[in-house]
N, C-alpha and C positions, 0 to 999 in steps of 0.2 A: 504494500500500500504506500501512498505518499507519506513522507515524513512530515508530521505536524510540528510546526515551530511554536515558540512561546513568546517571541518578541513582538513589538508593536509596529515594526516596519511593514508597510503594505507588501502583500505578495505581488509578484510581477504579473503583468497582463499577458495572457497567452493570446497570440495573434496567428490565426491560421489562414493562409492565402490559398484559396482553391479556385478551380475553374468557374464555379458558380458564384463566387463572391468572397467576402471576408467575414470571419467570425472572431469576435473578441470576448475574452472571458477572464474574470478575476475572482479568485477565491479569497475568503478570509476565515477566521477561526473563532467565532463568538462562543464563549463558554466551552472551549475545547472541541467543538464539533465543526467539521468541515462544511462550509456553506458557500453559496455563490453571493459575492458582493455585488457584481454587476456583469451584464452580458449585452452584447450588441451584434447584430448581423446586418451586413450590407450585401444585398443580392443584386447581381448583374441582370440586365435584360438580355440574357444570353440566347443566341440562336446558334445553329450548327456552324455558321460561317464566322460569327463574330469572335473577336479576340478579347483579352482582358485589358481594360483601360486603366493603366497605372496612374495617370493623372487624376482620373475620377475617383480612384480608390484613395489617393492622398487626401482629396477634398472631403471624402466621406468620413475618413478616420479623424481628421481634424475637427469636423463638426461633432462627432461623437465625444471626443475628448473635451470639447468646449462645454458640453452639457454638464460635466462635473460628476458623472456617475462613477468614474474610475478614480482610484486613489493612486497618486504618483504617476510616473511616466516610464518606469522600467518595463521593458517588454522582452518576452522570450518568444521567438518565432522559429520557423522551420525552414531548412533547405529541402525543397521538394525532391522526392526520390528520382524524378525524371532528370534532375540536374546532378545526381550523384552517380559516380561510376562504382559498381560493385564488382569485386574480384575475390576469388578464393585462392589461398595458397597453403601449403603444408610445410611445417618445420619440425625437426626433431626437438627433443628437450634441450634447451639451452639456458644458461644462467639468466636471471631476470635482467641484470645490468647489460647483457648482450642482445636482448630481444630487439631493441629498436634498430640497431645496426643490421642484425640478421634479416629483419623484415624489409628494411630499405634495400639491402643487397638483392634479395629475392624479387622485390618489386621491380627494380631496374632490369634484372635478368629476364623476367617472364613477361612483363607487360610494356606496351608502348606508352609509358606514362612517366613524365618528368617530375620527380618528387619536389623539385624546387619551384614548381609552378602550381602545386596543389596543396590544399590542406588535407592531411591524411589521418584517418582513424582506423585502428585495427582492433577487431573484437575477437577474442579467443573463444571459439565456438565449442569444440569438443575433441576428444581423442578419437582417431580413426581406428576402427576395430580391426581393419585388415592391414594396417601398416605399423605394427609395433608400437613404439612410443611417440609416433608422429601426432601432432595436433594440427587441426585445421583452423585457419584464421580467415575472417571476413574483412576485406579491405574496403574502406569507404573513402573515396577521393572526390574532392570538390575543387574545381579551378579557382584560383585566386580572384579572377574577375567576377565570377558568379557570386562569391562570398561578399566582396566589397560592393558590388552593385546592389545586392539585397540590403546590406548594412546601410548604405547611403539612402536608399529608398525609404527605409523605416525611419531614419533620422529626419528625412524631409517631412514626415508626418508629425514631427514634434515629439518623437519617442527616443528614449535612451536604450540602446540595445544591450541587454545583459547577456544574452546567449543566442546563438543560432544553432539549433539542434538538428541532427539528421532526422528526417520524418519517421523512419522506421523505429527509432528509439522512443520518440514521443508517442507513437502508436502503441508500442509495447508497454510503456509506463501506464497509460490509461487503462489498458486491459488488465495489466497486472493488479492494479488497484481494485478492479472489479472482481478478480479471482481471489477472494479473501481467505477461503478455507485452505488449510494446510494440504489436504488431499488434492485440491485443484492445483495448488502452487507446485506440487511435486510431479504432476502428470505432464505428458507430452501434449502440446496443443498447437494449433495454427491460428494465426490472425490474418484475415484477408481484408484489405482496404480496397473497395471497388470504386474507382474514380471514373471520370468521363472518358479519359483517353488511355488509362493504364490501370493495372491491378497490382497492388503491392502485397507480397506474401512474406510473412515473418513466422518462422517455425521455431518453437522453443521447447525445451525440456526442463521442467522445474524452473529455475531462475537463470537459465543460460540460453541465449539466442544461438540457434544452430545454423540458420539459413535466412538470408534476405534476398528476395528475388523480385525484380520489377518486370511484370509481364506486359508486353506491348499490345494490350487488348483491354478495352474498358466498356463503359456503358454506352458510349456513342456508337460503337460497332454493333452492339445489340439493338439499339434504337434504329439504326440504319437498316438492319435486317428486317425488323418489324415493319418499318415504313415501306420497304420494297415489297414484302409479302402481302401486306394489307392494302397497298395502293394509297398510302397516306403521305402527306408532307412530313418531313422530319420533325417539325415542331409539334404536329398533331400526334405523331407516334410517341414523342417524348412526353407529352402531357398525359396520354393514355397510360404509359408505363409508370409514370409518377403516381397517378391515382391508384393503380393496382398495388404499388409498393406501400402507399399510405394505408390502404384498406387492410393489407396483409399485416402491417405493423400493428394496427389497431386490434386485429384479430389475435395476434400473438400476445398483446398486452392483456386483453380480456381473458385469454386462456391462463396466463400466468397469475392473474388476480384470483382466478377460480381454482388454482392448483391443478390445472388440466395440462395435457400435452398439446403443443401446437400441432394442429393437423397439417397434413401434407397437401400438395396441390390437388390430390384426388377429390378433396371436398370443395374445390373451387368451382366457380361458375363457368359457363361456356365461353365468356369473353376471355377469361384468364387462360383457358385451355387453347383458344385460338391464338393468343399472343405467344403462348408456350410453343406451339407448333412453329410459329414464325421465327422464334429465337433459337430453336433446338440446335441447329448446326453450329452457330456461333457460340452458344452457351456450352455445348459439348466440348468444343475446342478449348475454351477457357478452363473448364473443369479438368480436361486432360492435362493442361499445363500445371495446374495446381496439384494434381495427383502425382506428376513427375517430381515436384518439389518434395512431397511427403515420402515418396519411395527413395529418393536420394538420401534423405536423413536416416531412414530406416536401414538402408544398406551401408551407409558410411559410418554412422555412429552407433548402430545397434539399438536405436530408440524403440520403445514399444509402439504399437499401432496407435495412431492419433485418432482418438474417439470424439474429440471436441474441437469445433472450429468456431471462432468468433468473427463475425462479419461486421465491418465498419464502412463508413462512407455513405454517400447518397444511395448507392445500389445495394445496401446491406439487406434490405427486406424484399429482394426480388424473388418471388416464389418459384420461378422457373430455375434460377441458379441454385436456390436452396434444395429444390427437388432433385436436381441432377447431382449435386454434391452428396446428398444422402444416398441416392440410388447407386452411384458409381464408386464412392469412397467409403460408404458405410459409417459416416461420421455424423454426430449430432451437430446441428448448426444453430447458433444463437446470435442474434443481433447484439452488438456492443451496447451497453447501457452505462455510459460514463457518469450519469447522475443518480444511479440507483441508491447509493448510500450518502448522497449529498443533499443538504437542505437547500431548496431552491425557492422557497416561498417569498423571499425578499426580492426576487427578480421577476417582473411581469413577463419577460420574454419566455420563461420556462413554465408558465402557468398551466399549459396543456402538455402533459407528459404521457399521453395515451400510447404513443409509440416509444421506441427506445432512444430516439434522438441520436442515432448512431453516426450521423453526419458531423456531430460535435466531438467525436472521439479524439482526433489528433489535437484539437484545440484544448481539450481537457488535459491531455498529456503534457502540453506545453505550459498550461497555467498551474498545474500541480507541482509541489515540491518533488522533483523526480527521483525515481529509483536509480536510474542511470544518470549520474551527475556529469558525465563527460559530454563535451560538445565540441563542434568546430570552433576554433578561435585563433586570432592572429598571433598569439604568443605560443601556440602549440606546434612548434616546428622542432625537428623535422617530422616527427610522427607522434600521435597520441595513442597510447596503449590502453586497452580495456582488457585486463587479464581475465576478468569474469564480469558479468553484467552487474552483479551486486557485490559489494563488500571487498573487492580486490582479491578474491580468492584465487589461489594458484592451483586449484584442482585441475 
């Protein structure tokens, strides 16, 4: 879970920049309980062809800050996974003081990547069961210009950048907070953030991240398939799919409140089945890619079968994707609920929690006091090591 502080200094503002707009969130801790101090959402008038207006976003954030609902101006934001290069490499056991040099040497040998032009973070994922004492590392690399461009953009909003965190770590932090029971925390699980243009997969075992993969397929591809199959404009198909997801999220909330199991697509109406048929080929391809990620972890690290998947992002409650994940991977699928144990009554934006609000998952991970305290930063050269995701364990 997030670490609860005791000081009076305001918590930082979590700011998540997504294709559909910007989300801002700030927690506080009245009487020792985690609560939302303030939240704001700026939605773009997005169509399939439109891009993200950076100047409009600056104006929108300044207006929100001027209203006075947020305390302080410190912000924690994310480097989008699409701007991060992910690589994996293996190293034998080496002394801790030699790790940085060993990783840099291997990085220059294996990848077309100049360490002097990137901020680098390496996560120690796990021991490779078929390779003796070798450990696999996940390398995250961000070009300097990407980092500084994001930093300057946030400062132009009147914000003070405390951290720029890799999106996969913010996603993990929010879901880890949700998985409170020790049994859950020690099991193997997968987190899938379904965005418009890509799908981010994070596989973890206990408190250790094993794999980070950004799949070049997202909700827009599914929407385009539905539009083509049904003879609709992209915007019409997008609206239809959004309504189906909202209805399914409401159904899941009602089932949870009644201690029932969320029914599968088999109980859905004919419209949902028609859209499911339209999406089947593209959704199956996406599920296949996710399945390959899970099998890689099982074969490489000997992890137990993953029985629980947490879905985040706008596409979290897509019944077609959930149905195919359950059918092909045999896993339970649950939408992320970043505010399940958080007091939200003081923020009108969250007055309606009938759905899981899974699209706020990354933002909640940024706003919370993180499990993974490491982030990209200008002073972290030549490489920032994360020996284990929590506690600096050398296991």
